[in-house]
C-alpha positions as CSV (number, residue, x, y, z in Angstrom):
1,M,0.5,-13.8,24.7
2,G,-2.7,-15.0,23.1
3,A,-3.7,-18.5,22.1
4,P,-5.1,-20.1,18.9
5,R,-8.6,-18.8,18.6
6,L,-10.2,-22.0,17.4
7,A,-9.3,-25.7,16.8
8,R,-11.3,-28.7,15.8
9,R,-10.5,-31.9,17.7
10,H,-12.4,-35.1,17.0
11,G,-15.7,-33.3,16.4
12,Q,-15.3,-30.8,19.2
13,L,-14.3,-27.2,18.8
14,H,-12.1,-25.3,21.3
15,A,-11.7,-21.5,21.4
16,H,-9.9,-18.9,23.3
17,Q,-12.6,-16.3,24.0
18,P,-12.3,-14.8,27.6
19,R,-15.4,-12.6,27.2
20,L,-18.4,-13.0,25.0
21,P,-20.3,-10.0,23.6
22,P,-23.9,-9.6,25.1
23,G,-26.4,-11.9,23.4
24,I,-23.7,-14.2,22.0
25,E,-23.7,-17.8,23.1
26,L,-21.1,-20.6,22.2
27,P,-22.5,-23.6,20.3
28,A,-22.9,-26.7,22.4
29,N,-19.7,-28.3,20.9
30,L,-17.6,-25.2,21.4
31,R,-15.7,-24.6,24.6
32,A,-13.5,-21.7,25.5
33,T,-9.9,-22.2,26.8
34,A,-7.0,-19.8,27.4
35,D,-4.5,-22.7,27.3
36,P,-2.9,-22.9,23.8
37,A,-1.7,-26.4,24.4
38,E,-5.2,-27.6,25.1
39,A,-6.6,-25.8,22.1
40,A,-4.0,-27.2,19.7
41,R,-3.9,-30.8,21.0
42,D,-4.8,-33.4,18.3
43,A,-6.5,-30.8,16.2
44,D,-7.5,-31.6,12.6
45,F,-7.6,-27.8,12.0
46,T,-5.9,-25.1,14.0
47,V,-7.4,-21.7,13.3
48,L,-5.3,-18.6,13.8
49,A,-7.2,-15.4,14.3
50,I,-4.9,-12.8,15.9
51,P,-3.6,-9.4,14.8
52,S,-1.5,-10.0,11.8
53,Q,1.5,-8.2,13.0
54,T,1.7,-10.5,16.1
55,L,1.5,-13.7,14.1
56,R,5.2,-14.4,13.8
57,A,6.1,-14.2,17.5
58,N,3.0,-16.0,18.7
59,L,3.2,-18.9,16.1
60,A,6.9,-19.4,17.0
61,A,5.8,-20.0,20.6
62,W,2.9,-22.3,19.6
63,R,4.9,-24.3,17.0
64,P,5.9,-27.1,19.5
65,L,2.2,-27.5,20.5
66,L,0.8,-28.1,17.0
67,A,-0.5,-31.5,16.1
68,P,1.7,-33.2,13.5
69,D,-0.8,-33.3,10.7
70,T,-3.0,-30.3,11.6
71,V,-4.0,-27.9,8.9
72,L,-3.2,-24.3,9.9
73,V,-6.0,-22.0,9.0
74,S,-5.6,-18.2,8.7
75,L,-8.4,-15.8,9.3
76,M,-6.0,-12.9,9.3
77,K,-6.2,-10.1,6.7
78,G,-2.9,-8.3,6.7
79,V,0.6,-8.1,5.2
80,E,3.6,-8.3,7.6
81,L,5.5,-5.1,8.1
82,G,9.1,-5.3,6.9
83,T,8.9,-8.6,5.1
84,T,5.7,-7.8,3.1
85,M,4.8,-11.5,3.6
86,R,1.2,-12.6,3.4
87,M,-0.1,-14.4,6.4
88,S,0.1,-17.9,4.8
89,E,3.8,-17.1,3.9
90,V,4.5,-16.2,7.5
91,I,2.8,-19.4,8.6
92,E,4.9,-21.4,6.2
93,D,8.1,-19.7,7.3
94,V,7.5,-20.0,11.0
95,A,5.7,-23.3,11.3
96,G,7.8,-25.1,8.7
97,V,4.9,-26.8,7.0
98,G,4.1,-27.2,3.3
99,R,1.6,-25.0,1.5
100,D,-0.8,-27.9,1.3
101,R,-1.3,-27.7,5.1
102,I,-2.1,-24.0,5.1
103,A,-5.6,-22.7,4.3
104,V,-7.2,-19.3,4.4
105,V,-10.8,-18.4,5.2
106,T,-11.9,-15.0,3.9
107,G,-14.8,-13.0,2.5
108,P,-17.6,-10.7,3.7
109,N,-17.5,-12.1,7.3
110,L,-18.2,-9.3,9.8
111,A,-17.6,-11.1,13.1
112,K,-20.7,-9.9,15.0
113,E,-23.0,-11.1,12.3
114,I,-21.3,-14.5,12.1
115,A,-21.5,-14.9,15.9
116,S,-25.2,-14.0,15.7
117,R,-25.6,-16.8,13.1
118,M,-26.7,-14.4,10.3
119,P,-26.4,-15.7,6.8
120,A,-23.0,-15.3,5.2
121,A,-20.8,-16.8,2.5
122,A,-17.0,-17.2,2.5
123,V,-14.1,-18.6,0.6
124,V,-11.9,-21.4,1.8
125,A,-8.6,-21.3,0.0
126,C,-5.7,-23.7,-0.2
127,T,-3.3,-24.8,-2.9
128,D,-4.5,-28.4,-2.2
129,E,-8.1,-28.5,-3.3
130,G,-8.7,-31.6,-1.3
131,V,-7.7,-29.8,1.9
132,A,-9.9,-26.9,0.9
133,R,-12.9,-29.3,0.6
134,R,-12.2,-30.9,4.0
135,L,-12.2,-27.5,5.6
136,Q,-15.3,-26.5,3.7
137,A,-17.1,-29.5,5.1
138,A,-15.9,-28.7,8.6
139,C,-17.2,-25.2,8.7
140,H,-20.3,-25.4,6.5
141,T,-23.5,-24.7,8.5
142,P,-27.1,-23.7,7.7
143,Y,-26.1,-20.0,8.0
144,F,-22.4,-20.1,6.9
145,R,-21.8,-21.2,3.3
146,P,-18.1,-21.6,2.3
147,Y,-16.8,-21.9,-1.3
148,T,-13.4,-23.4,-2.2
149,N,-10.7,-21.7,-4.2
150,T,-7.0,-22.6,-4.9
151,D,-5.9,-19.0,-5.5
152,V,-4.4,-18.3,-2.0
153,V,-2.5,-15.3,-3.2
154,G,-5.6,-13.5,-4.6
155,C,-7.8,-14.4,-1.6
156,E,-5.2,-13.0,0.8
157,L,-4.6,-9.9,-1.1
158,G,-8.3,-9.2,-1.4
159,G,-8.6,-9.5,2.4
160,A,-5.6,-7.3,3.2
161,V,-6.1,-4.5,0.7
162,K,-9.8,-4.1,1.4
163,N,-8.9,-3.0,4.9
164,V,-6.9,-0.1,3.4
165,I,-9.8,0.8,1.1
166,G,-12.1,0.5,4.0
167,L,-10.1,3.2,5.8
168,A,-10.2,5.4,2.7
169,V,-14.0,5.1,2.4
170,G,-14.4,5.7,6.2
171,I,-12.3,8.9,5.9
172,A,-14.5,10.0,3.0
173,D,-17.7,9.3,5.0
174,G,-16.3,11.2,8.0
175,M,-15.6,14.2,5.7
176,G,-19.2,14.0,4.4
177,L,-18.1,13.5,0.8
178,G,-21.2,11.5,-0.3
179,D,-22.1,8.3,-2.0
180,N,-20.5,9.1,-5.4
181,A,-17.1,9.4,-3.7
182,K,-17.8,6.1,-1.8
183,G,-18.7,4.3,-5.0
184,S,-15.6,5.7,-6.8
185,L,-13.3,4.7,-4.0
186,I,-14.7,1.1,-3.8
187,T,-14.4,0.7,-7.6
188,R,-10.9,2.2,-7.9
189,G,-9.8,0.4,-4.8
190,L,-10.8,-2.9,-6.4
191,A,-8.8,-1.9,-9.5
192,E,-5.7,-1.3,-7.3
193,T,-6.1,-4.6,-5.6
194,T,-6.5,-6.4,-9.0
195,R,-3.4,-4.7,-10.4
196,L,-1.3,-5.9,-7.5
197,G,-2.8,-9.3,-7.6
198,L,-2.0,-9.7,-11.3
199,A,1.6,-8.6,-10.7
200,M,1.8,-11.3,-8.0
201,G,0.3,-14.1,-10.1
202,A,-3.2,-14.1,-8.7
203,D,-6.3,-15.1,-10.7
204,P,-8.1,-11.8,-11.7
205,L,-11.5,-13.6,-11.3
206,T,-10.8,-13.9,-7.5
207,F,-11.2,-10.2,-7.1
208,A,-14.7,-10.3,-8.6
209,G,-15.8,-12.9,-6.0
210,L,-16.4,-13.1,-2.3
211,A,-12.7,-12.6,-1.3
212,G,-12.5,-9.5,-3.4
213,L,-15.6,-7.5,-4.2
214,G,-17.7,-9.2,-1.6
215,D,-15.4,-8.5,1.3
216,L,-14.7,-4.9,0.0
217,V,-18.3,-4.0,-0.1
218,A,-19.0,-5.3,3.4
219,T,-16.1,-3.5,4.8
220,C,-16.8,-0.2,3.1
221,S,-20.5,-0.1,3.9
222,S,-21.0,-1.5,7.4
223,P,-20.7,0.3,10.7
224,L,-19.5,-3.0,12.1
225,S,-16.3,-2.7,10.1
226,R,-13.4,-1.7,12.3
227,N,-11.4,-0.2,9.5
228,H,-14.3,1.9,8.1
229,T,-15.1,3.1,11.6
230,F,-11.5,4.0,12.2
231,G,-11.4,5.9,9.0
232,T,-14.6,7.7,9.8
233,N,-13.1,9.1,13.0
234,L,-10.1,10.3,11.1
235,G,-12.3,12.0,8.5
236,R,-14.2,13.7,11.3
237,G,-11.0,15.4,12.5
238,M,-9.7,13.0,15.2
239,T,-6.0,12.6,15.4
240,L,-4.4,9.1,14.9
241,Q,-3.8,8.8,18.7
242,E,-7.3,9.9,19.5
243,T,-8.8,7.4,17.1
244,I,-6.6,4.6,18.5
245,A,-7.8,5.5,22.0
246,V,-11.5,5.0,21.1
247,T,-10.9,1.9,19.1
248,R,-11.3,-1.3,21.1
249,Q,-10.3,-3.8,18.4
250,T,-7.5,-4.0,15.9
251,A,-8.1,-2.2,12.6
252,E,-5.7,-4.2,10.4
253,G,-5.5,-1.6,7.7
254,V,-3.8,1.0,10.0
255,K,-0.6,-1.0,10.0
256,S,-1.0,-3.0,6.8
257,C,-1.5,0.1,4.6
258,E,2.3,0.6,4.9
259,S,3.2,-3.0,4.1
260,V,0.7,-3.1,1.2
261,L,2.2,0.1,-0.3
262,D,5.7,-1.4,0.2
263,L,4.5,-4.6,-1.5
264,A,3.1,-2.5,-4.4
265,R,6.3,-0.6,-4.9
266,R,8.3,-3.8,-4.9
267,H,6.2,-5.1,-7.8
268,G,6.1,-1.7,-9.6
269,V,2.3,-1.3,-9.1
270,D,0.6,2.1,-8.8
271,M,-1.8,2.2,-5.8
272,P,-2.8,5.9,-5.3
273,I,-5.6,5.3,-2.8
274,T,-3.3,3.2,-0.6
275,E,-0.7,5.9,-0.9
276,T,-3.2,8.5,0.2
277,V,-4.2,6.4,3.2
278,V,-0.6,6.0,4.3
279,G,-0.1,9.8,4.0
280,I,-3.1,10.5,6.2
281,V,-2.6,7.8,8.8
282,H,1.2,7.7,9.1
283,E,2.5,11.0,7.7
284,G,0.0,13.4,9.3
285,K,-1.3,14.7,6.0
286,P,-4.7,16.5,6.5
287,P,-7.5,14.6,4.7
288,V,-8.5,17.7,2.8
289,V,-5.0,18.1,1.4
290,A,-4.7,14.3,0.6
291,L,-8.1,14.4,-1.2
292,K,-7.0,17.4,-3.4
293,E,-3.8,15.6,-4.3
294,L,-5.7,12.4,-5.2
295,M,-8.3,14.1,-7.3
296,S,-5.7,16.2,-9.2
297,R,-3.8,13.2,-10.5
298,S,-3.2,13.2,-14.2
299,A,-6.1,11.8,-16.3
300,K,-5.8,8.3,-17.7
301,P,-7.9,5.4,-19.2
302,E,-10.0,3.5,-16.7
303,R,-8.4,0.2,-17.4
304,R,-4.9,1.2,-16.4
């Protein structure tokens, strides 16, 4: 079992990070610990950054350790299998806290670049704007610029679905399909995400911002993206098991593509790129066959 990755306690940060990548140093006020009780004790913010499909079991174990008034912050970009719950919904369900104590940090935030203190922007989302502003102040640095948003639904969907589209773009890159295909997948992937978001009550403007387009572009264009790299290996002809074997970190889209598609079907939303990714990743459909099926879909207006 893991531990909460980061907690702020009276000005000091605590993190569970057994091994640091070469060249990465912890800030002076950040100390690593593998003890979840120590990390969570008296924390103003408790940050959860674990694979999304492990959140429910881990948080159930950590619940007794949480400070009474801590704000639970999700860095996770996934949709729970089976329940189709977003990560904030899982936190609310398991921790038994109100939505005003649950926040989300998302956006184009590739981990290695953040750890290297390269400039980046992000979105801090909470239904309580005051809580969002508090968290914004806590994580604002000269190289990390967070913006607030109260559209938690849209911010979480943007982060979850972009992983699926990142897989699709990676597969296309692995197949050598070119930049026109990449641009088309990114754009139509954003359209899929927006359709689902509208059906679930999200603000469409969220998907034009950092949590939507910004995160999608970073994921689909960077070799640092785990989902893009995973898809590239599939597109080059690796099997699912071979790709898993060479992947050291979790590619959230691999599991979440099924729950995202399930979520879309529950809301009556057509998501053909997501459906194609599920077919390749989980149903063994050859990418060439899946591409032919996707491209031969009936013609329709762009804004549908």
